[in-house]
ZADO-1210 file (C-alpha; in nm, 4 decimals, padded with zeros to 6 digits):
<atoms>
<atom x="01.5227" y="00.1548" z="-00.1012" code="MET" pos="1"/>
<atom x="01.3803" y="00.2256" z="00.2409" code="ARG" pos="2"/>
<atom x="01.0300" y="00.0984" z="00.3221" code="VAL" pos="3"/>
<atom x="00.8534" y="00.2556" z="00.6228" code="THR" pos="4"/>
<atom x="00.5171" y="00.1519" z="00.7639" code="PHE" pos="5"/>
<atom x="00.2929" y="00.4353" z="00.8856" code="TRP" pos="6"/>
<atom x="-00.0364" y="00.2458" z="00.9092" code="GLY" pos="7"/>
<atom x="-00.0836" y="-00.1323" z="00.9196" code="VAL" pos="8"/>
<atom x="-00.4447" y="-00.2025" z="01.0297" code="ARG" pos="9"/>
<atom x="-00.7363" y="-00.2893" z="00.8078" code="GLY" pos="10"/>
<atom x="-01.0978" y="-00.1732" z="00.8073" code="SER" pos="11"/>
<atom x="-01.0889" y="00.1057" z="01.0671" code="TYR" pos="12"/>
<atom x="-00.8393" y="00.2697" z="01.3044" code="PRO" pos="13"/>
<atom x="-00.8101" y="00.1298" z="01.6549" code="VAL" pos="14"/>
<atom x="-00.6178" y="00.3436" z="01.9044" code="PRO" pos="15"/>
<atom x="-00.5865" y="00.2043" z="02.2542" code="GLY" pos="16"/>
<atom x="-00.3723" y="00.0059" z="02.4980" code="PRO" pos="17"/>
<atom x="-00.4154" y="-00.3250" z="02.3126" code="ASP" pos="18"/>
<atom x="-00.2698" y="-00.1895" z="01.9865" code="THR" pos="19"/>
<atom x="00.0365" y="-00.0007" z="02.1084" code="VAL" pos="20"/>
<atom x="00.2959" y="-00.2472" z="01.9791" code="GLN" pos="21"/>
<atom x="00.1721" y="-00.2856" z="01.6221" code="PHE" pos="22"/>
<atom x="-00.0256" y="00.0376" z="01.5937" code="GLY" pos="23"/>
<atom x="-00.3851" y="00.1244" z="01.5176" code="GLY" pos="24"/>
<atom x="-00.3708" y="00.3349" z="01.1995" code="ASN" pos="25"/>
<atom x="-00.5078" y="00.2148" z="00.8663" code="THR" pos="26"/>
<atom x="-00.2869" y="00.1395" z="00.5628" code="PRO" pos="27"/>
<atom x="-00.0054" y="00.3657" z="00.4536" code="CYS" pos="28"/>
<atom x="00.3428" y="00.2577" z="00.3427" code="VAL" pos="29"/>
<atom x="00.6239" y="00.4873" z="00.2287" code="GLU" pos="30"/>
<atom x="00.9038" y="00.3860" z="-00.0075" code="ILE" pos="31"/>
<atom x="01.2034" y="00.6183" z="-00.0411" code="GLU" pos="32"/>
<atom x="01.4036" y="00.5241" z="-00.3468" code="VAL" pos="33"/>
<atom x="01.6664" y="00.7112" z="-00.5456" code="ASN" pos="34"/>
<atom x="01.5469" y="01.0505" z="-00.4223" code="GLY" pos="35"/>
<atom x="01.1774" y="00.9785" z="-00.4829" code="HIS" pos="36"/>
<atom x="00.9008" y="00.9434" z="-00.2243" code="THR" pos="37"/>
<atom x="00.6346" y="00.6859" z="-00.3111" code="ILE" pos="38"/>
<atom x="00.3299" y="00.6466" z="-00.0868" code="ILE" pos="39"/>
<atom x="00.1139" y="00.3353" z="-00.0995" code="LEU" pos="40"/>
<atom x="-00.2432" y="00.4073" z="00.0137" code="ASP" pos="41"/>
<atom x="-00.3803" y="00.6901" z="00.2253" code="ALA" pos="42"/>
<atom x="-00.5289" y="00.5359" z="00.5367" code="GLY" pos="43"/>
<atom x="-00.4961" y="00.7265" z="00.8637" code="THR" pos="44"/>
<atom x="-00.1243" y="00.6469" z="00.8726" code="GLY" pos="45"/>
<atom x="-00.0707" y="00.9123" z="00.6034" code="ILE" pos="46"/>
<atom x="-00.1551" y="01.1888" z="00.8525" code="VAL" pos="47"/>
<atom x="00.1686" y="01.1444" z="01.0490" code="ARG" pos="48"/>
<atom x="00.3605" y="01.0805" z="00.7291" code="LEU" pos="49"/>
<atom x="00.2392" y="01.4121" z="00.5864" code="GLY" pos="50"/>
<atom x="00.3640" y="01.6010" z="00.8895" code="ASN" pos="51"/>
<atom x="00.6996" y="01.4258" z="00.8644" code="ASP" pos="52"/>
<atom x="00.7296" y="01.5047" z="00.4922" code="LEU" pos="53"/>
<atom x="00.6788" y="01.8742" z="00.5688" code="LEU" pos="54"/>
<atom x="00.9481" y="01.8559" z="00.8356" code="ARG" pos="55"/>
<atom x="01.1927" y="01.6944" z="00.5936" code="ARG" pos="56"/>
<atom x="01.1100" y="01.9458" z="00.3195" code="ALA" pos="57"/>
<atom x="01.1770" y="02.2352" z="00.5559" code="LYS" pos="58"/>
<atom x="01.5118" y="02.0866" z="00.6605" code="GLU" pos="59"/>
<atom x="01.6320" y="02.0541" z="00.3016" code="ARG" pos="60"/>
<atom x="01.4800" y="02.3834" z="00.1885" code="GLY" pos="61"/>
<atom x="01.2473" y="02.2555" z="-00.0835" code="GLY" pos="62"/>
<atom x="00.8861" y="02.1539" z="-00.1464" code="PRO" pos="63"/>
<atom x="00.7225" y="01.8207" z="-00.0736" code="VAL" pos="64"/>
<atom x="00.7325" y="01.6036" z="-00.3853" code="ARG" pos="65"/>
<atom x="00.5605" y="01.2663" z="-00.3653" code="ALA" pos="66"/>
<atom x="00.3770" y="01.0040" z="-00.5689" code="THR" pos="67"/>
<atom x="00.0664" y="00.8505" z="-00.4110" code="LEU" pos="68"/>
<atom x="-00.0650" y="00.5158" z="-00.5348" code="LEU" pos="69"/>
<atom x="-00.4073" y="00.3922" z="-00.4282" code="PHE" pos="70"/>
<atom x="-00.4550" y="00.0159" z="-00.4290" code="SER" pos="71"/>
<atom x="-00.8327" y="00.0709" z="-00.4340" code="HIS" pos="72"/>
<atom x="-01.0777" y="00.3271" z="-00.3065" code="MET" pos="73"/>
<atom x="-01.2317" y="00.1622" z="-00.0022" code="HIS" pos="74"/>
<atom x="-01.2635" y="00.3949" z="00.2944" code="HIS" pos="75"/>
<atom x="-00.9826" y="00.2503" z="00.5056" code="ASP" pos="76"/>
<atom x="-00.7379" y="00.3236" z="00.2210" code="HIS" pos="77"/>
<atom x="-00.8545" y="00.6808" z="00.1545" code="THR" pos="78"/>
<atom x="-00.9754" y="00.8138" z="00.4908" code="GLN" pos="79"/>
<atom x="-00.6456" y="00.9828" z="00.5794" code="GLY" pos="80"/>
<atom x="-00.6113" y="01.1795" z="00.2550" code="PHE" pos="81"/>
<atom x="-00.8290" y="01.4767" z="00.3629" code="PRO" pos="82"/>
<atom x="-00.5868" y="01.5223" z="00.6561" code="PHE" pos="83"/>
<atom x="-00.2681" y="01.4893" z="00.4460" code="PHE" pos="84"/>
<atom x="-00.1183" y="01.8317" z="00.5237" code="THR" pos="85"/>
<atom x="00.1160" y="01.8604" z="00.2203" code="PRO" pos="86"/>
<atom x="-00.1910" y="01.8524" z="-00.0064" code="ALA" pos="87"/>
<atom x="-00.2886" y="02.1945" z="00.1334" code="TYR" pos="88"/>
<atom x="00.0540" y="02.3542" z="00.0802" code="VAL" pos="89"/>
<atom x="00.0787" y="02.5406" z="-00.2495" code="GLY" pos="90"/>
<atom x="00.4409" y="02.4446" z="-00.3130" code="THR" pos="91"/>
<atom x="00.3749" y="02.0690" z="-00.2804" code="SER" pos="92"/>
<atom x="00.3808" y="01.8610" z="-00.5985" code="ILE" pos="93"/>
<atom x="00.1786" y="01.5378" z="-00.5851" code="LEU" pos="94"/>
<atom x="00.1449" y="01.2699" z="-00.8517" code="ASN" pos="95"/>
<atom x="-00.1615" y="01.0581" z="-00.7706" code="ILE" pos="96"/>
<atom x="-00.2505" y="00.7280" z="-00.9374" code="PHE" pos="97"/>
<atom x="-00.5266" y="00.4788" z="-00.8714" code="GLY" pos="98"/>
<atom x="-00.8075" y="00.2737" z="-01.0255" code="PRO" pos="99"/>
<atom x="-01.1298" y="00.3759" z="-01.1907" code="ARG" pos="100"/>
<atom x="-01.4343" y="00.2602" z="-00.9935" code="VAL" pos="101"/>
<atom x="-01.7555" y="00.1738" z="-01.1804" code="PHE" pos="102"/>
<atom x="-01.6377" y="00.3865" z="-01.4762" code="GLU" pos="103"/>
<atom x="-01.5752" y="00.6787" z="-01.2420" code="ARG" pos="104"/>
<atom x="-01.2308" y="00.8362" z="-01.2742" code="ASP" pos="105"/>
<atom x="-00.9898" y="00.8401" z="-00.9794" code="LEU" pos="106"/>
<atom x="-01.0201" y="01.2172" z="-00.9377" code="GLU" pos="107"/>
<atom x="-01.3997" y="01.1997" z="-00.9313" code="GLU" pos="108"/>
<atom x="-01.3999" y="00.9187" z="-00.6746" code="THR" pos="109"/>
<atom x="-01.1523" y="01.0957" z="-00.4491" code="LEU" pos="110"/>
<atom x="-01.3397" y="01.4252" z="-00.4794" code="ALA" pos="111"/>
<atom x="-01.6678" y="01.2523" z="-00.3967" code="HIS" pos="112"/>
<atom x="-01.5229" y="01.1137" z="-00.0716" code="SER" pos="113"/>
<atom x="-01.4550" y="01.4714" z="00.0448" code="MET" pos="114"/>
<atom x="-01.7907" y="01.6282" z="-00.0424" code="LEU" pos="115"/>
<atom x="-02.0101" y="01.7772" z="00.2336" code="PRO" pos="116"/>
<atom x="-02.1368" y="01.6538" z="00.4700" code="PRO" pos="117"/>
<atom x="-01.8428" y="01.4103" z="00.4815" code="SER" pos="118"/>
<atom x="-01.5781" y="01.6837" z="00.4874" code="PHE" pos="119"/>
<atom x="-01.5825" y="02.0653" z="00.4816" code="PRO" pos="120"/>
<atom x="-01.3015" y="02.1161" z="00.2272" code="ILE" pos="121"/>
<atom x="-01.3196" y="01.9948" z="-00.1337" code="SER" pos="122"/>
<atom x="-01.0406" y="01.8317" z="-00.3323" code="LEU" pos="123"/>
<atom x="-01.0214" y="02.1414" z="-00.5529" code="GLY" pos="124"/>
<atom x="-00.9557" y="02.3615" z="-00.2496" code="GLU" pos="125"/>
<atom x="-00.6355" y="02.1774" z="-00.1692" code="MET" pos="126"/>
<atom x="-00.3668" y="02.4215" z="-00.2860" code="ASN" pos="127"/>
<atom x="-00.0979" y="02.1714" z="-00.3863" code="SER" pos="128"/>
<atom x="-00.0158" y="02.1024" z="-00.7499" code="LEU" pos="129"/>
<atom x="-00.1797" y="01.7670" z="-00.8163" code="LYS" pos="130"/>
<atom x="-00.1405" y="01.5467" z="-01.1240" code="PHE" pos="131"/>
<atom x="-00.4072" y="01.2740" z="-01.1129" code="MET" pos="132"/>
<atom x="-00.4416" y="00.9795" z="-01.3473" code="ARG" pos="133"/>
<atom x="-00.6225" y="00.6462" z="-01.3650" code="ASN" pos="134"/>
<atom x="-00.3911" y="00.3451" z="-01.3376" code="MET" pos="135"/>
<atom x="-00.4203" y="00.0353" z="-01.5566" code="THR" pos="136"/>
<atom x="-00.2389" y="-00.2964" z="-01.5721" code="GLU" pos="137"/>
<atom x="-00.0683" y="-00.1937" z="-01.8958" code="THR" pos="138"/>
<atom x="00.0876" y="00.1185" z="-01.7414" code="ASP" pos="139"/>
<atom x="00.4436" y="00.1374" z="-01.6197" code="ILE" pos="140"/>
<atom x="00.5589" y="00.4390" z="-01.4192" code="LEU" pos="141"/>
<atom x="00.9162" y="00.5564" z="-01.4715" code="LEU" pos="142"/>
<atom x="01.0989" y="00.7848" z="-01.2255" code="PHE" pos="143"/>
<atom x="01.4083" y="00.9341" z="-01.3853" code="ASP" pos="144"/>
<atom x="01.6791" y="01.0203" z="-01.1298" code="PRO" pos="145"/>
<atom x="01.7306" y="01.3615" z="-01.2916" code="ASN" pos="146"/>
<atom x="01.3640" y="01.4631" z="-01.3167" code="GLN" pos="147"/>
<atom x="01.0818" y="01.5286" z="-01.0733" code="ASP" pos="148"/>
<atom x="00.8116" y="01.4196" z="-01.3152" code="THR" pos="149"/>
<atom x="00.6721" y="01.0680" z="-01.3539" code="VAL" pos="150"/>
<atom x="00.6599" y="00.9273" z="-01.7060" code="THR" pos="151"/>
<atom x="00.3740" y="00.6905" z="-01.7854" code="VAL" pos="152"/>
<atom x="00.4273" y="00.4377" z="-02.0636" code="LYS" pos="153"/>
<atom x="00.2347" y="00.1414" z="-02.1982" code="ASN" pos="154"/>
<atom x="00.4177" y="-00.1741" z="-02.0977" code="PHE" pos="155"/>
<atom x="00.3240" y="-00.3597" z="-02.4170" code="TYR" pos="156"/>
<atom x="00.3425" y="-00.0877" z="-02.6818" code="HIS" pos="157"/>
<atom x="00.6037" y="00.1677" z="-02.5741" code="ASP" pos="158"/>
<atom x="00.9774" y="00.1262" z="-02.5680" code="GLN" pos="159"/>
<atom x="01.0856" y="00.0891" z="-02.2065" code="ILE" pos="160"/>
<atom x="01.4304" y="00.2017" z="-02.1004" code="ASP" pos="161"/>
<atom x="01.5997" y="-00.0770" z="-01.9035" code="ASP" pos="162"/>
<atom x="01.8283" y="00.1671" z="-01.7210" code="ASP" pos="163"/>
<atom x="01.8613" y="00.0170" z="-01.3699" code="PRO" pos="164"/>
<atom x="01.8848" y="00.3688" z="-01.2223" code="ASP" pos="165"/>
<atom x="01.5270" y="00.4426" z="-01.3328" code="VAL" pos="166"/>
<atom x="01.2720" y="00.3473" z="-01.0687" code="VAL" pos="167"/>
<atom x="00.9877" y="00.1471" z="-01.2237" code="GLN" pos="168"/>
<atom x="00.6402" y="00.0704" z="-01.0914" code="ILE" pos="169"/>
<atom x="00.4087" y="-00.1882" z="-01.2435" code="ARG" pos="170"/>
<atom x="00.0577" y="-00.2874" z="-01.1383" code="ALA" pos="171"/>
<atom x="-00.1419" y="-00.6103" z="-01.1392" code="MET" pos="172"/>
<atom x="-00.5185" y="-00.5950" z="-01.1031" code="ARG" pos="173"/>
<atom x="-00.6389" y="-00.8634" z="-00.8654" code="SER" pos="174"/>
<atom x="-01.0010" y="-00.9745" z="-00.8478" code="TYR" pos="175"/>
<atom x="-00.9582" y="-01.1390" z="-00.5077" code="ALA" pos="176"/>
<atom x="-01.1247" y="-00.8420" z="-00.3370" code="HIS" pos="177"/>
<atom x="-01.4660" y="-00.6797" z="-00.3881" code="PRO" pos="178"/>
<atom x="-01.4472" y="-00.4406" z="-00.6888" code="GLU" pos="179"/>
<atom x="-01.0858" y="-00.5431" z="-00.7494" code="GLY" pos="180"/>
<atom x="-00.7561" y="-00.4074" z="-00.6186" code="VAL" pos="181"/>
<atom x="-00.4206" y="-00.3041" z="-00.7648" code="PHE" pos="182"/>
<atom x="-00.1073" y="-00.4808" z="-00.6463" code="ILE" pos="183"/>
<atom x="00.2096" y="-00.2785" z="-00.7067" code="TYR" pos="184"/>
<atom x="00.5695" y="-00.3750" z="-00.7752" code="ARG" pos="185"/>
<atom x="00.8366" y="-00.1077" z="-00.7188" code="VAL" pos="186"/>
<atom x="01.1797" y="-00.1924" z="-00.8530" code="GLN" pos="187"/>
<atom x="01.5186" y="-00.0244" z="-00.8837" code="TRP" pos="188"/>
<atom x="01.8700" y="-00.1532" z="-00.9512" code="GLN" pos="189"/>
<atom x="01.7546" y="-00.5144" z="-00.9506" code="GLY" pos="190"/>
<atom x="01.5742" y="-00.4832" z="-00.6153" code="LYS" pos="191"/>
<atom x="01.1983" y="-00.4854" z="-00.5701" code="SER" pos="192"/>
<atom x="00.9092" y="-00.4440" z="-00.3255" code="VAL" pos="193"/>
<atom x="00.5626" y="-00.5908" z="-00.3919" code="VAL" pos="194"/>
<atom x="00.2629" y="-00.4414" z="-00.2124" code="TYR" pos="195"/>
<atom x="-00.0270" y="-00.6895" z="-00.2076" code="ALA" pos="196"/>
<atom x="-00.2893" y="-00.5656" z="00.0351" code="THR" pos="197"/>
<atom x="-00.6585" y="-00.6645" z="00.0354" code="ASP" pos="198"/>
<atom x="-00.6224" y="-00.9919" z="-00.1480" code="THR" pos="199"/>
<atom x="-00.7431" y="-01.3425" z="-00.0687" code="GLU" pos="200"/>
<atom x="-00.5759" y="-01.6770" z="-00.1286" code="GLY" pos="201"/>
<atom x="-00.6807" y="-01.9372" z="-00.3831" code="TYR" pos="202"/>
<atom x="-00.6558" y="-02.3154" z="-00.3979" code="VAL" pos="203"/>
<atom x="-00.2886" y="-02.3969" z="-00.4698" code="ASN" pos="204"/>
<atom x="-00.1973" y="-02.0301" z="-00.4156" code="THR" pos="205"/>
<atom x="-00.2580" y="-01.7181" z="-00.6246" code="ASP" pos="206"/>
<atom x="-00.0355" y="-01.8098" z="-00.9184" code="GLN" pos="207"/>
<atom x="-00.0774" y="-01.4730" z="-01.0931" code="ARG" pos="208"/>
<atom x="00.0415" y="-01.2926" z="-00.7836" code="LEU" pos="209"/>
<atom x="00.3284" y="-01.5371" z="-00.7309" code="ALA" pos="210"/>
<atom x="00.4483" y="-01.4712" z="-01.0866" code="ALA" pos="211"/>
<atom x="00.4105" y="-01.0949" z="-01.0454" code="PHE" pos="212"/>
<atom x="00.6096" y="-01.1076" z="-00.7203" code="ALA" pos="213"/>
<atom x="00.8686" y="-01.3519" z="-00.8530" code="ASN" pos="214"/>
<atom x="01.1942" y="-01.3291" z="-00.6529" code="GLN" pos="215"/>
<atom x="01.0991" y="-00.9995" z="-00.4931" code="THR" pos="216"/>
<atom x="01.3146" y="-00.8789" z="-00.2073" code="ASP" pos="217"/>
<atom x="01.0151" y="-00.7800" z="00.0031" code="LEU" pos="218"/>
<atom x="00.6562" y="-00.9018" z="-00.0214" code="LEU" pos="219"/>
<atom x="00.4009" y="-00.7027" z="00.1788" code="ILE" pos="220"/>
<atom x="00.0934" y="-00.9253" z="00.1887" code="HIS" pos="221"/>
<atom x="-00.2521" y="-00.9007" z="00.3438" code="ASP" pos="222"/>
<atom x="-00.2905" y="-01.1338" z="00.6427" code="ALA" pos="223"/>
<atom x="-00.5965" y="-00.9957" z="00.8173" code="GLN" pos="224"/>
<atom x="-00.7547" y="-01.3111" z="00.9561" code="TYR" pos="225"/>
<atom x="-00.6396" y="-01.6097" z="01.1553" code="SER" pos="226"/>
<atom x="-00.7360" y="-01.9437" z="01.0019" code="GLU" pos="227"/>
<atom x="-00.9942" y="-01.9996" z="01.2764" code="ALA" pos="228"/>
<atom x="-01.1515" y="-01.6606" z="01.2108" code="HIS" pos="229"/>
<atom x="-01.1477" y="-01.7146" z="00.8331" code="TYR" pos="230"/>
<atom x="-01.3311" y="-02.0450" z="00.8764" code="LEU" pos="231"/>
<atom x="-01.5848" y="-01.9071" z="01.1243" code="GLY" pos="232"/>
<atom x="-01.4478" y="-02.0737" z="01.4361" code="HIS" pos="233"/>
<atom x="-01.3571" y="-01.9323" z="01.7794" code="SER" pos="234"/>
<atom x="-01.6615" y="-01.7085" z="01.7975" code="GLY" pos="235"/>
<atom x="-01.6043" y="-01.5250" z="01.4686" code="PHE" pos="236"/>
<atom x="-01.8198" y="-01.5236" z="01.1573" code="ASN" pos="237"/>
<atom x="-01.6586" y="-01.6875" z="00.8533" code="ALA" pos="238"/>
<atom x="-01.4877" y="-01.4386" z="00.6221" code="THR" pos="239"/>
<atom x="-01.4333" y="-01.6516" z="00.3123" code="GLN" pos="240"/>
<atom x="-01.4837" y="-01.4382" z="00.0028" code="GLY" pos="241"/>
<atom x="-01.4331" y="-01.1096" z="00.1855" code="TRP" pos="242"/>
<atom x="-01.1084" y="-01.0445" z="-00.0004" code="GLY" pos="243"/>
<atom x="-00.8574" y="-01.0886" z="00.2810" code="HIS" pos="244"/>
<atom x="-00.5979" y="-01.3540" z="00.3542" code="SER" pos="245"/>
<atom x="-00.4611" y="-01.5544" z="00.6428" code="THR" pos="246"/>
<atom x="-00.0899" y="-01.5609" z="00.7333" code="PRO" pos="247"/>
<atom x="-00.0775" y="-01.9117" z="00.5857" code="GLN" pos="248"/>
<atom x="-00.2023" y="-01.7798" z="00.2506" code="MET" pos="249"/>
<atom x="00.0597" y="-01.5040" z="00.2601" code="ALA" pos="250"/>
<atom x="00.3338" y="-01.7586" z="00.3334" code="CYS" pos="251"/>
<atom x="00.2193" y="-01.9737" z="00.0417" code="ALA" pos="252"/>
<atom x="00.2568" y="-01.6782" z="-00.1972" code="VAL" pos="253"/>
<atom x="00.5970" y="-01.5895" z="-00.0512" code="ALA" pos="254"/>
<atom x="00.7169" y="-01.9471" z="-00.1052" code="LYS" pos="255"/>
<atom x="00.5757" y="-01.9719" z="-00.4580" code="ALA" pos="256"/>
<atom x="00.7292" y="-01.6359" z="-00.5518" code="ALA" pos="257"/>
<atom x="01.0627" y="-01.7217" z="-00.3884" code="GLN" pos="258"/>
<atom x="01.0438" y="-01.3921" z="-00.2021" code="ALA" pos="259"/>
<atom x="01.3329" y="-01.3054" z="00.0254" code="LYS" pos="260"/>
<atom x="01.1225" y="-01.1473" z="00.3015" code="GLN" pos="261"/>
<atom x="00.7538" y="-01.1419" z="00.3921" code="LEU" pos="262"/>
<atom x="00.5706" y="-00.8736" z="00.5904" code="VAL" pos="263"/>
<atom x="00.2200" y="-00.9530" z="00.7178" code="LEU" pos="264"/>
<atom x="-00.0087" y="-00.6520" z="00.6684" code="PHE" pos="265"/>
<atom x="-00.3640" y="-00.5153" z="00.7079" code="HIS" pos="266"/>
<atom x="-00.4168" y="-00.6574" z="01.0560" code="HIS" pos="267"/>
<atom x="-00.7687" y="-00.7259" z="01.1811" code="GLU" pos="268"/>
<atom x="-00.8698" y="-00.4276" z="01.4015" code="PRO" pos="269"/>
<atom x="-01.0204" y="-00.6545" z="01.6681" code="ARG" pos="270"/>
<atom x="-00.6912" y="-00.8380" z="01.7210" code="TYR" pos="271"/>
<atom x="-00.4736" y="-00.7341" z="02.0134" code="SER" pos="272"/>
<atom x="-00.0967" y="-00.7035" z="01.9927" code="ASP" pos="273"/>
<atom x="-00.0698" y="-01.0458" z="02.1577" code="ALA" pos="274"/>
<atom x="-00.2908" y="-01.2078" z="01.8926" code="MET" pos="275"/>
<atom x="-00.0905" y="-01.0561" z="01.6062" code="ILE" pos="276"/>
<atom x="00.2299" y="-01.1745" z="01.7694" code="HIS" pos="277"/>
<atom x="00.0895" y="-01.5300" z="01.7776" code="GLU" pos="278"/>
<atom x="00.0021" y="-01.5093" z="01.4081" code="LEU" pos="279"/>
<atom x="00.3531" y="-01.3849" z="01.3346" code="GLU" pos="280"/>
<atom x="00.5063" y="-01.6818" z="01.5151" code="GLN" pos="281"/>
<atom x="00.2811" y="-01.9276" z="01.3309" code="ALA" pos="282"/>
<atom x="00.3823" y="-01.7746" z="00.9984" code="ALA" pos="283"/>
<atom x="00.7525" y="-01.7874" z="01.0859" code="GLN" pos="284"/>
<atom x="00.7198" y="-02.1642" z="01.1304" code="ALA" pos="285"/>
<atom x="00.6163" y="-02.1801" z="00.7627" code="ILE" pos="286"/>
<atom x="00.8271" y="-01.9003" z="00.6105" code="PHE" pos="287"/>
<atom x="01.1135" y="-01.8127" z="00.8423" code="ALA" pos="288"/>
<atom x="01.1847" y="-01.4571" z="00.7239" code="ASN" pos="289"/>
<atom x="00.8431" y="-01.3206" z="00.8191" code="THR" pos="290"/>
<atom x="00.7613" y="-01.0072" z="01.0166" code="THR" pos="291"/>
<atom x="00.4241" y="-00.8695" z="01.1221" code="ALA" pos="292"/>
<atom x="00.4076" y="-00.5054" z="01.0129" code="ALA" pos="293"/>
<atom x="00.4052" y="-00.2449" z="01.2866" code="TYR" pos="294"/>
<atom x="00.3983" y="00.1331" z="01.2769" code="GLU" pos="295"/>
<atom x="00.7527" y="00.2646" z="01.2545" code="GLY" pos="296"/>
<atom x="00.8955" y="-00.0545" z="01.1030" code="LEU" pos="297"/>
<atom x="01.1614" y="00.0501" z="00.8521" code="SER" pos="298"/>
<atom x="01.3293" y="-00.1946" z="00.6138" code="ILE" pos="299"/>
<atom x="01.6248" y="-00.1096" z="00.3945" code="GLU" pos="300"/>
<atom x="01.6798" y="-00.3063" z="00.0758" code="ILE" pos="301"/>
</atoms>
């Protein structure tokens, strides 16, 4: 498995000289595993990823095939999708999963975000072949190495093949963010990656998340705010209850889950590279194998 970070900021993109080291694009993470391309969220980082996917497809002489998973439908996690070039190419095949919002299906929510006057091209005018489905906690996605399709099964009621060569994705719905958010676990051949963006810590740690991420090889965890910011010190308004964590909260989950590596994610857009580096160092004093996500970071598992 190769995990590549294309966008690591939260809330809104922030290009400029103070964000060169870690990057200013909003959330997008790519996982390449066993011949499959899995994309986590469609913030502005997906724009560059889309161009790179087209380049790779041209080099190998085939179409873009990818699975896109939305953690939730807030703007910073969807704003890059209208500029995702493969979605306009007729040969592209996209499997798209995400949550229902206020009883509105994923496809309806995504289409609504592209309606005029917000955007001049509708979802239906994107020429790619798109398979869209609501995701639930009981779903498990199976990626057979010999097929391009994604099989959806019910974790509790269907027979699940335990073949280690089949990539599996499970979801946990967290309520530690306004309107809820899906946390994803991607696993293959005994290795796993857990993507836990837009979540906030609890007293004595988020035990549900720690169990879901148990012994994962890589935990990608929201760490938007410093402790001082979270508590309303140092000139910032308090952000308790906003659905985002501190690096200390992320470290607590990593320890409880016995994760092998922690990546801090969804950086506060007002923080400079120097501030994020300080947060990274503070986290490393708690959980040694910690890295602050930056655009271009690639981790092989």
